[in-house]
N, C-alpha and C positions, 0 to 999 in steps of 0.2 A: 056373131057370136058374143056375148057378155056374161064374161064368167062372174059368177057372184058367189060370194061367201068365203071364210079362212080356215087353215087349218085340213084342207081339202085332201085326201089322200089315194095319189099314184101308184097302181103296182105296176113298179120297173120291168120290164121285160114279162108283165104278168106278176103272180106271187112267186117269182125267181127262187126264193130261199127256199122253197118247196118242191116244185115242180120245174120240167127242162122249163130254158127261158125261152119267149117269143112261141111258145105254142099255143095249141088250143088249151091243153089239162091246166097249164099256168094263168093263160083268162080267165077259163072258167072257175080255177081256186079264187080267183083274185074276186071274181065278182059274188061268189059264197061266201067269203071273207068281209063282204060288205064293202069294197073297197069305192069311192068314187071313180075313179077311171083307171086305166091300163094306160103305162108309156109300151110303145114298140116302136121298131126301127124297120125302113124298109130298104128293098134294093131290087133291079131292074134284070129280068133273066136274059139271056139270049135271045130267045123269041115273045119279050116284049109283055113278062108276065110281072105283076108287083107281088113280092113276095117278101115274108116278115122274119128276119134275120139281124143279127147284128154284126157278125164280121162278113167282108168283102169274098173272106173264104170261107169254107165248110168247115174245115178239117178240126178245128174245136169243137165244134157245135154236134156234126154227124159222124157218122162211121163213112164218109165218104173224102171225097180231096179235090182243090181247085177252086177257080172262081164263081161266083155265082152267073156274073156278066157272060160266060163263057158256057152255061149250060143251060139245056133248056127245065121248062118246071116237068115236064115228065121226066128229066134224067134226074132232077133233084130230088124227086118222089119214089127214086129207086133206095136211096139212104133213109134210114130211121134219124132222126134228130132229136134223139131222146137225152143228149150232151152227156151221155153215159149213164144214165140213171135208169139200170137194166129193169129195176121193179116198172118203170112205165112202157117197157115191151117197147113196139115199134113206132115211131110218132113221126107224122110226116110233116115237114115244112105245110104250114099254112099260107096263103095269098092274104094281100089284103083284105082283098073281099071275103074271105071266109072268115077274118075277125069280123068284120063289122056287122056280116049276116050271122055272129054267135052272138055278139054283144048288144046288138040294136034293140030286142028284146028287156035287155036287162036295166037298159037306163043310165049305163054307165058311159062318163066321156073316154075321148083317145087322144090320148098325147101320140101323133105321127114325127116320129125324128126321120128328118130324112137324111138318108144316109149317102147317096150316089148323088150327081149335080147334074143339073141340065134344065132348059126352061121344059124341053118335051116331057121330061120326067116330072116335073114338078106339077105341068096341067096333068098327065095322067092319074098322079095321087088327086089331085081337089075332083078330077070328073069320077073317079070312083066311089070316094066320098061320097057326092053330090046322088050318082044313082042308086049309092044303097042307104042313103035318108036320112045320113049323119052326118051333114053340114052346119049347127046349129050344136054340134056335140064333138068337134074334134079341133084342137088344139096342133098347128105345125110347127116344130123346132126343129133347128141345124146348125152344126158348128158351122156350115158354110152361109155365112149371111145374106149371101146373093138368092139362094135358093130360094128364100124367106120375101125377097122386095121380088122377084120374081113371081112367087104366088100372090103378093097383094097386088100387082100389074094386071093378073086373071082377074084376081076377085079384091078389090079394094075392101070386104069387108071379112076376109080372114082372119083368123087369129092366127097369130104366127107369133113366137118366141125366141129370140135368139139365145142359142146356148153357148157358154165358153166357163172355161176351166182355170183360170189364171189372173192375176190381175189386172183387171179391166177398169179405168178411169173414166168415173158416172155412167154407169150402166145403165141406169135408168133414161137416162137425158137421151143417153146412146138409141135406147131403143125407142123414147119417145120420137125422135127426130126422124125416122121413117118409117113412122105404124104402127109398129109392135105394139101388144098388148102386156105381155109380161118381158119379164126375164127369166131366163133359166142357170143359175150357175151352181158351180160347185158349192154346196155347203158351207166348206171351209171360208169360202168366200165371206160368203153374212156371217158367219162367226168371228171372223178378223175384224171385218168393215162392218158391225151392225147401225150405223146409220143409212148404209143402202137402202134397209125396209124404209125410214121413214120418207127418206126422198123418192124412192119411188110410190109409195103411198101419195103423197103430196103431186105429185104428176097422174094418179091413175095409172099406175104400171104395175102390173101385180108380183109377185116376188114367189118362184118354184124351182126351190133347192133341190140337186140332186147329188147322190144316191146316198141318201140318209140310211142307216140303218141299227147305228147306237144309239140306245135310248137316250141317253143322255144330253146328246148332241141334238135328239127330235123333242127333246124336254125346251131346251133353250132356244130352238127355230119358233116352237108353239110360243112360247113365253114373247116372242119376239115379233109376234101375230102374223108369220107369212102368210101368201095365199094358200100354197099350196105345199104337199112333201111327196117328194119322190124316192119309196124305198122300195127294198127286195123283199120286205117282211111287210106287210100292209096290216096285218092281225096287231104288231106288235105298236107301231104307229097310229091303229087307231083307239085303242088303248089310251096310251098316252094324250093323243090329240083329245079324246073326252073324259079324261079322267080331271 
């Protein structure tokens, strides 16, 4: 997949400023807000299902407790993942396939952040993407960069992007060195080191900073012509990017 365009807006965990994060309502709202894509996180259940959730524990996100990897999908679906937003009622934890099926007709892209680690898990995610017909619309990111090299070993054409949050020297050069097509830095790194964008553009590496909700920061990043902005507030970012 070759991603084109700049100032593309990805809804972080869906439109999570307005709906429970990493749930179908949040992804549906992102589509209604005309985001370019969504960002989500994936873990593996005890019975080998890929579920969409940020934390490895469900305590913060739901009315249940415990580790995702120690529970089956059926057990996890006994709980409501409305993140304490009672106005949404009961919300089930979605699988990655659920999200793909929801978004496939919309044309939205999906940034899949691989939370758990392991070659088998990486292969499962790729196979789910292929089986759902989403291969040309998915970016794989991770703070564990071995997950990304595992993905490229499985599919040399996969679009992978290393996530990082603190000082990384020559991040675009680093990404280029193992075949990544983008970098996903904390947005503060780009504001502190704006020359990263120029170097990345020179190397053909996209820059997709996260997670940017402050309007002034969004405006500055748009002026730097970053490839995408990952935000909890896609409506706000779209208004600034298109203005």
